[in-house]
C-alpha positions, 0 to 999 in steps of 0.5 A, a space after each residue: 793534582 786533583 784529590 782523586 788523582 793517583 800519581 806514579 812517580 817515574 825514576 830513571 837515569 838520565 843516560 837511559 833516556 838518550 836518543 841514539 846519536 845517528 838518529 837524534 829524532 828517535 826517542 830514548 827508552 824512558 821517553 818511549 816507555 812514558 808515552 807507551 804507558 800513557 797511550 794505553 791508559 788513555 785509549 784502552 783504559 780511558 776510565 782510569 784517566 785519574 792515573 797520572 805518571 810523573 817524570 822530571 824532564 827538566 834539562 838542568 843538572 842535579 846538584 848535591 841538595 835534593 830538588 825541591 820539585 822532585 821532593 814535591 812530586 814524591 810526596 804526592 806520589 803513590 807508586 814508585 816506578 823504577 827503571 832499573 839498569 846499571 845506570 840507575 844503580 850508578 845514580 846517587 840521585 835515583 837512590 835518593 829518590 827511592 829513599 824519599 819515596 820509602 820515607 814518604 810511606 814508612 808508616 806502612 813498614 814492609 808493606 810499602 813494597 807493594 807500591 814499588 814496581 820494577 822495570 828492567 832496562 838492563 840486568 842488574 843481579 838480585 844481590 846488588 839491588 837496593 833491598 826495596 827492589 829485591 824480591 820481585 822479577 819486575 817487567 823485563 824489557 830484554 832477554 838474557 842469553 846463555 852468558 852474563 853479557 848476552 842481552 837482547 833488548 826489546 827496544 834498540 836505538 829507537 826501534 821496538 819489537 813485538 815483545 816490547 809491546 807485550 811487556 807494556 800491556 803487562 805493565 799497564 795493567 799492573 799500574 792500573 791495578 796499583 793506581 786504582 787505590 785512589 786516595 790510599 783506599 781499597 782498589 776498585 779491584 777489591 770491590 765485592 764480587 758480582 757473583 757472591 751468591 755461589 762464589 765467596 772469593 778466589 785465593 790467588 797464591 802469592 808467587 815466587 819471583 819468576 811467577 810475578 808477571 803471571 800473578 799480575 795478569 791473573 789478579 787483573 783478569 779476575 778483578 776486572 770480571 768483578 771477583 774478589 781476590 784474597 789476600 789483597 793483591 797489594 799486600 804481602 805475606 808476612 816474613 815472620 812467624 805469622 805467615 801461616 796464620 795470615 794465609 790461613 785466614 785468607 783461605 778461610 773466606 775463599 772457595 778456591 785457590 789458584 797457584 802458579 808454579 815456576 822453578 822458584 820456591 819463594 822467600 821463606 818466613 820464620 819457622 815455616 816452609 817457603 811461601 809457594 809450598 806454604 800455600 800449597 800445603 794450607 790450601 791442601 788442608 782446606 781441601 781435605 776439610 771440604 772433602 769431609 763435608 765441612 764448611 767450604 766443601 766445594 773448595 778446590 786447588 787450581 794449579 798452573 805449572 806451564 810446560 814451557 817456561 819463558 827462560 832460555 834453555 829450559 826443557 818441557 816440564 811435566 805439570 804433575 811432576 812440577 806440582 810434586 816438587 812443591 806439594 803432594 798431588 790431590 785427587 780434587 786438584 786441577 793441574 794445567 800446563 798450557 799457556 797462561 791465556 788458556 789457564 785464565 780461560 779455564 779459571 773463568 770457566 770454573 767460576 761461571 760454573 760455580 756461580 750458576 744459581 742452583 735451583 731445584 728445577 735445574 740442579 742437574 742436567 738431564 744427561 748429567 756428566 758425560 765423559 767421552 774419549 777417543 784416540 788422538 788420530 780420530 779427533 776430526 771424526 770424533 768432533 762431528 759426534 761430539 757436536 750431536 752429543 753436546 746438543 743433548 742435555 749434558 755436561 760433556 768432558 772429552 779427551 784425546 787418550 794417549 796412555 803414554 802421557 801421565 797427565 792425560 792418564 790423571 785426567 782420565 781417571 778423574 773423569 771416570 771416577 766423577 762422571 755419570 756416563 762414559 763413552 768410548 769412541 772408536 774409529 781407527 783403533 783396533 779391537 784390542 784397544 776397545 776391548 781394553 777400554 771396555 774392560 776398564 769400565 767393568 768394575 766401577 768400585 775399582 775406579 774409586 767411584 761412589 756409585 755405578 755408572 748411569 751409562 757405559 757406551 761404545 760408539 763405533 765410527 767410520 770406517 766400517 768393518 767386521 770387528 765393529 759388527 762383532 763387537 756389538 753383538 758379543 760384547 759383555 753387558 757387565 762392561 758396556 750397556 749400549 753400543 752405537 754403530 754410526 756406520 749403519 746410521 748415516 743420518 744420525 740425529 741428536 735424539 738418537 743419542 739418548 740411549 747413551 746418556 740414560 735420556 728417555 
């Protein structure tokens, strides 16, 4: 192995690699996984050719003495990949491999855990695992049902399903992140961000076990985009009384924090809250200092609390309520409950916006921040209007307003508080609905705003009708500044929207 190559040691029980007797031409699980991982590393991530996965394929039986070939391989390995299963647990030799790896890196103390990755081939209860394999959910290649014996494998008797390939992708990304710490130096993922002009770093909170896979995905996405992630993804939060200082030091270098909330709270350091709550509380304190105009005045918390958890028999969750179980909601928070992929895109959009240079000539778009909202059933009609509005020099926010959804109600209040202009799009709704929406805009101070709206508008879209004509003539100027009736202007152009956003 070359000096620049990083080796990953694959520890497995021989029984977990047996081919099915009726299909001896098919690979066993370990061989299939080994080939899948190497395929992705060679073809999808060719730049990582110096990452090598090592496994023992010899047919000789292990004796009582620890094999010198294995010992030498472990001494050259920086990462330990445990294929955990009941067979692995029964193998004394597998446990010897883990101990030898721990001895190899013992100078790192508890931090050596970041070098260990767990792949679940079969269920092993947390309290039955060796201590070094506790505390991480790992990458499960099976799904558990309602009972302990109900287990659905993603690789069965030589055949794969789509969930298998999804797990391989996630695992490959994790191994890349670990493997890029070549020669025991800092990984390439910790290089200085390319957008350091406006974004210093992103604090990605260490999660509980049920969000570990999501954490790995988030870290990979950010580091590949050239951002700096703190704390070091390969370093764990101390489990003693220094945990709070560790978190606060990392937050001090960050411009935002990201928190991934499942159901678990994580381990509890000495004299502290569980790690999930601890990090939220420390980030809240930094956000409060930012609100006072101190250093890091842009600091915000971004929270992902998925509505749907990837666990059996779980009901849909309310993201705001989930956050409330761990910490108080802040008005500056962004809370999202969509899929992880969409949350990743949301984070990237925020980072891209924060990294845009603030030149004197373009620090503010001419039309400012515009909030437009509508009833959910009017989405298609609103889309046509929104495309015209976006053609103007504005930053557009929109919402299909359903007053029964507390998460939407929170976002509605936030947009009304922060945006320069507000536009009510009125299509199928009743005149009572539009009057109620207009009345809400009458007192900007009650909305928690620091200043009056630049413009408050109503756009009357199809279908036409007498109530819309009457509203345009009779609405109070204390509530609405501009009414635009699209029914009388079939060939509307983007410039026709200027009165809604105070562009002359």
